[in-house]
BASE-979270 format. One line per 5 residues: number of its first residue (from 1); their letters; for each residue x, y, z of N, C-alpha, C. Coordinates in steps of 0.05 Angstrom, whole numbers, plus 5000, padded with zeros to 4 digits. Layout:
BEGIN
NUM = a = X:Y:Z:X:Y:Z:X:Y:Z | ...
% end
This chain:
BEGIN
1 = madls = 5017:4979:5003:4998:4997:5002:5020:5024:5000 | 5013:5050:4991:5034:5062:4979:5006:5090:4982 | 5014:5116:4999:4993:5143:4998:4996:5150:4976 | 4992:5158:4964:4976:5160:4936:5005:5197:4919 | 5007:5207:4947:5023:5244:4936:5049:5241:4938
6 = viqgh = 5070:5212:4946:5096:5213:4954:5089:5174:4944 | 5106:5159:4935:5109:5132:4934:5138:5128:4938 | 5145:5112:4959:5173:5119:4957:5182:5085:4944 | 5207:5093:4931:5204:5080:4905:5239:5065:4905 | 5242:5047:4891:5265:5035:4897:5285:5042:4882
11 = lpnal = 5310:5049:4870:5306:5056:4845:5340:5025:4844 | 5344:5016:4825:5366:4992:4826:5400:5018:4823 | 5417:5008:4825:5447:5033:4809:5457:5013:4803 | 5470:5038:4782:5487:5039:4762:5502:5017:4771 | 5517:5012:4785:5531:5000:4801:5524:4981:4810
16 = khekp = 5541:4967:4815:5523:4931:4825:5522:4917:4850 | 5543:4933:4858:5566:4927:4885:5555:4956:4907 | 5535:4969:4888:5524:4996:4913:5513:4979:4920 | 5495:4989:4946:5469:4985:4960:5454:4999:4945 | 5414:4986:4946:5407:4999:4945:5393:5020:4930
21 = lriqv = 5389:5043:4923:5379:5064:4919:5354:5064:4945 | 5347:5082:4962:5321:5089:4965:5312:5118:4959 | 5291:5122:4941:5295:5152:4928:5254:5155:4936 | 5248:5182:4951:5218:5192:4937:5213:5202:4914 | 5197:5189:4903:5194:5198:4877:5167:5205:4871
26 = rtlad = 5163:5238:4873:5131:5242:4892:5123:5239:4848 | 5100:5218:4867:5092:5217:4847:5056:5218:4835 | 5037:5219:4814:5018:5242:4807:5004:5207:4791 | 4981:5205:4815:4971:5181:4790:4938:5186:4779 | 4957:5189:4751:4935:5220:4738:4923:5196:4718
31 = tgatk = 4884:5206:4712:4877:5178:4694:4877:5202:4691 | 4883:5227:4689:4868:5236:4658:4895:5251:4622 | 4918:5233:4653:4946:5236:4625:4947:5200:4622 | 4949:5204:4589:4955:5170:4579:4979:5168:4588 | 5002:5175:4586:5036:5156:4578:5045:5166:4613
36 = pmlsq = 5056:5153:4618:5069:5159:4637:5098:5178:4635 | 5102:5194:4658:5126:5221:4647:5137:5214:4666 | 5159:5214:4662:5191:5222:4678:5198:5255:4689 | 5212:5262:4701:5211:5285:4710:5243:5299:4693 | 5255:5305:4673:5281:5302:4665:5298:5332:4686
41 = klidg = 5293:5329:4698:5314:5345:4738:5322:5318:4747 | 5298:5298:4752:5282:5282:4754:5317:5257:4754 | 5325:5257:4734:5333:5247:4714:5372:5253:4709 | 5365:5278:4712:5405:5287:4723:5410:5292:4742 | 5393:5275:4758:5410:5290:4779:5414:5255:4791
46 = nkylq = 5400:5238:4771:5409:5200:4785:5424:5185:4765 | 5445:5178:4781:5461:5165:4763:5455:5132:4748 | 5428:5123:4754:5422:5091:4743:5406:5113:4738 | 5383:5122:4727:5371:5138:4716:5381:5156:4685 | 5404:5158:4686:5430:5182:4665:5445:5143:4666
51 = scpty = 5442:5121:4669:5452:5094:4652:5430:5078:4647 | 5397:5092:4645:5391:5076:4634:5378:5075:4597 | 5381:5072:4586:5368:5067:4558:5348:5094:4556 | 5356:5107:4536:5337:5131:4516:5334:5125:4487 | 5302:5126:4480:5294:5125:4454:5284:5155:4437
56 = kikpr = 5300:5175:4424:5288:5196:4405:5270:5185:4392 | 5257:5205:4384:5216:5205:4377:5224:5235:4367 | 5205:5226:4353:5186:5248:4336:5165:5283:4343 | 5189:5298:4360:5175:5309:4370:5142:5322:4372 | 5143:5318:4395:5103:5318:4399:5093:5326:4429
61 = pvtmg = 5076:5351:4431:5069:5355:4438:5048:5341:4468 | 5052:5353:4482:5038:5334:4507:5028:5360:4518 | 4993:5346:4519:4976:5364:4542:4983:5375:4569 | 4994:5390:4584:5003:5381:4617:4963:5387:4633 | 4957:5395:4650:4931:5388:4668:4920:5423:4667
66 = dnhnv = 4938:5435:4660:4940:5463:4663:4926:5476:4633 | 4920:5457:4628:4932:5456:4589:4947:5469:4566 | 4975:5470:4577:4985:5496:4563:5004:5460:4553 | 5006:5460:4534:5028:5446:4519:5058:5430:4527 | 5065:5418:4529:5101:5413:4528:5094:5401:4499
71 = yvdmc = 5141:5414:4496:5138:5384:4475:5161:5361:4478 | 5157:5325:4470:5172:5323:4485:5179:5308:4450 | 5202:5294:4474:5225:5286:4429:5244:5249:4443 | 5241:5260:4477:5262:5237:4488:5236:5201:4504 | 5252:5179:4500:5225:5171:4521:5254:5156:4549
76 = iqfmi = 5250:5147:4568:5270:5132:4580:5262:5101:4598 | 5280:5096:4589:5257:5058:4593:5277:5059:4632 | 5258:5052:4647:5286:5048:4678:5259:5021:4696 | 5276:5024:4708:5256:4990:4723:5248:5015:4743 | 5237:5019:4767:5231:5025:4791:5217:5001:4827
81 = niggh = 5231:4985:4835:5203:4984:4858:5181:4997:4878 | 5161:4986:4885:5130:5008:4876:5120:4978:4902 | 5114:4997:4921:5096:4966:4937:5122:4943:4934 | 5146:4939:4941:5164:4909:4929:5149:4903:4906 | 5150:4907:4901:5143:4899:4876:5163:4921:4854
86 = wfkfi = 5183:4895:4835:5184:4917:4808:5163:4914:4793 | 5173:4942:4763:5156:4953:4756:5182:4958:4733 | 5176:4963:4699:5181:4967:4684:5174:4992:4671 | 5183:5008:4669:5170:5037:4654:5181:5045:4625 | 5170:5051:4616:5174:5075:4586:5162:5101:4596
91 = afald = 5174:5122:4591:5170:5138:4600:5165:5168:4590 | 5153:5177:4576:5155:5207:4568:5181:5221:4582 | 5204:5223:4578:5240:5234:4578:5220:5273:4584 | 5204:5289:4601:5203:5317:4592:5193:5334:4631 | 5212:5346:4615:5203:5380:4643:5169:5382:4657
96 = iiedy = 5167:5369:4679:5139:5368:4679:5135:5383:4701 | 5112:5395:4718:5099:5408:4734:5124:5394:4750 | 5128:5431:4773:5158:5405:4796:5141:5405:4825 | 5120:5393:4817:5108:5382:4857:5117:5360:4847 | 5112:5345:4828:5115:5315:4818:5155:5301:4811
101 = dfilg = 5152:5295:4805:5178:5267:4793:5161:5252:4773 | 5150:5239:4764:5138:5223:4760:5107:5221:4753 | 5092:5213:4735:5062:5207:4719:5055:5190:4711 | 5035:5175:4737:5024:5150:4726:5000:5165:4695 | 5012:5146:4678:4982:5144:4669:4960:5128:4661
106 = akaiy = 4937:5142:4657:4908:5117:4667:4912:5093:4643 | 4942:5079:4615:4943:5069:4617:4965:5047:4636 | 4981:5071:4651:4994:5046:4672:4986:5047:4688 | 4961:5065:4702:4955:5042:4718:4926:5034:4723 | 4915:5023:4694:4910:4997:4690:4922:4975:4685
111 = elemd = 4955:4977:4671:4946:4953:4665:4988:4950:4694 | 4996:4958:4709:4991:4957:4728:4978:4949:4747 | 4952:4930:4750:4933:4928:4758:4932:4939:4793 | 4934:4965:4788:4929:4988:4812:4904:4972:4826 | 4895:4979:4847:4874:4995:4856:4879:5018:4875
116 = vsyah = 4869:5042:4870:4876:5062:4869:4844:5074:4889 | 4852:5084:4912:4831:5100:4929:4831:5130:4931 | 4815:5138:4927:4828:5167:4928:4811:5169:4932 | 4782:5148:4957:4777:5160:4979:4805:5167:5011 | 4817:5142:5001:4838:5138:5019:4864:5149:5016
121 = mqltf = 4864:5147:5006:4905:5160:4987:4912:5138:4975 | 4897:5116:4975:4914:5089:4979:4927:5075:4943 | 4943:5073:4941:4935:5052:4920:4950:5012:4940 | 4936:5005:4923:4966:4974:4926:4943:4961:4897 | 4960:4935:4895:4979:4922:4876:4975:4891:4895
126 = plqgi = 4936:4879:4888:4922:4853:4901:4931:4841:4878 | 4936:4849:4864:4940:4826:4844:4973:4812:4840 | 4984:4826:4847:5018:4814:4855:5023:4806:4863 | 5017:4777:4873:5025:4752:4890:5055:4754:4896 | 5073:4761:4876:5098:4757:4876:5118:4767:4875
131 = plkmq = 5133:4781:4900:5152:4801:4886:5180:4814:4872 | 5169:4808:4839:5199:4805:4844:5225:4816:4839 | 5248:4800:4844:5271:4800:4857:5284:4809:4828 | 5301:4840:4829:5319:4842:4809:5353:4822:4815 | 5366:4822:4798:5390:4799:4796:5415:4823:4792
% end
């Protein structure tokens, strides 16, 4: 179970011999967003994320919650542990609003089989029975 406003995530390390990082990733579970988005500022300041594969894409507009467009031309593939489970994301890498580091879109919420309770400000993964271990 995780608080919806701040999800405590664990990112793998760029160097295998280092201890796992514990980084607070300020996450918004946004049912209005279509794709996951990761803050470029978080990527620039994190050794693991800087080592992750990135993909150039044709520049496209992303309409933010306040109705302004931000153009994105790169995606990043990364893994994060949320609630004891490892998840792989391919997310747009862009400057998102300052209050959040990571935005989970509706499709990701559905595909991860999250049970989102906005009334209790919690999310759970009821169908994720066996946590995966990173090697």
